N, C-alpha and C positions, 0 to 999 in steps of 0.2 A: 053718395059717399059709400065706399066699400064696407061690406059687413065683416065684423071681427068676431070670431068665436075661438074659445080655447078648448082644446081636447088633448087627451093623451093617446098616442097611437104607436103601434109597433112600426118598424121599418116596412114590413110587408103591407100593412094597412095604408101607410103613407103612399107607397108606390102603387098600391091597388086603387086608391082614391084618385090618383093622377092618370089612371088608365084613360086613354082617349083624350087626354089633355096634355098640355105642355107646361113646364115650369118656365115662367117668364122672369128674367132677371131685370129689375127696373134699372133705368139708366143711372140713377144716383148710387147704385151699389158699386163697390170696387170690383175690378176685374178679377178673374181667377188667378190666384197667386201661389197656390200650394206647390212646393217643390218635392223632390223625391224624399227628403227627410220627413216632411209632414205626412206624406202618403205612407211611408214605412211605419210611422207611429200609428196611424189608423189601422193598417194591415196587422201589425203586431198586437194591437189592442183587440182586434176581432179574433185573431188566433188564440190569444191568451184567454179570452172570454169562452171560446169554444172548448179549449182544453179544461178550463175550470169546471164547465158544465159536465164534461165527460168524467173527470176525476171525482166530482162530488155527486154524480148521478142526478143532476138537476137540469131544469130547462128554463133557467133565468133568461129574461130578455136582455138583449144588448141595448144599452142606452147610447144613442147617437148624439144626444144633446138637444138643446132647444132648437126647434125649427119653427119659424114664424112664416105663415103663408096668408095670402089674402085673395079672395075671389073678387076680382075687379070686373064690374059689368062691362067696362070698356074693352076687356081682353077676350070677350066671346068664349067663355067657358074655360079659359086657361087660368093657371094659378100663378100669382106673383109670389116669388120667393123673397121675403123681406129679411130674414135672418137665418143663417145656417147654409148659405150658398156654397161655401167652400166644402163643407162636409157632405152635403147632398150631391154636389157635382162629383166629388171624389168617389163617393159610394156608387153613384150611377156609372162612372167610368169603370169601376171595379166589377160591377155586375155585367156590364157590356163585355168586358174582357173574359169573364167566365162564360158568357153566352157564346162568344166567338170561339173559345176553346172547345166548348161542347159541340158546336157546329162542325168542327173538324174531326171529331171523334166518331168512331163506329157507333151507329145507333143501336141501342138496346133499351130495355125498360127503364134503366136508371138514367141514361142520358136524355131520353125523351121526357121523362118525368121532371128532371131538373130544368130542362129548357122550357117546359110548360109553366113552371113556377116563376 
């Protein structure tokens, strides 16, 4: 039986933990269904959070919501995504778009630093 543990992680830590692993979406999960409207809501929420931190001179973490994962021995080190699939997938696509944009920009210390993160 897969091991279940509960922990609080930042988005950076979540993605860091999955380095060299893949998120596996179990067959019983619904397919990706977010449309442009839901993605816009996520994007605007992230932007508003960033602006709130700037205006209030704070570094509060962004709360992505509950994400439930499972390390299943049958998946050979990969991580099953049980809950939060839509948000994690959308956030992953957003990060990939940023990375792609950075790849096409002139390399300097800032772009190289961002790509490495």
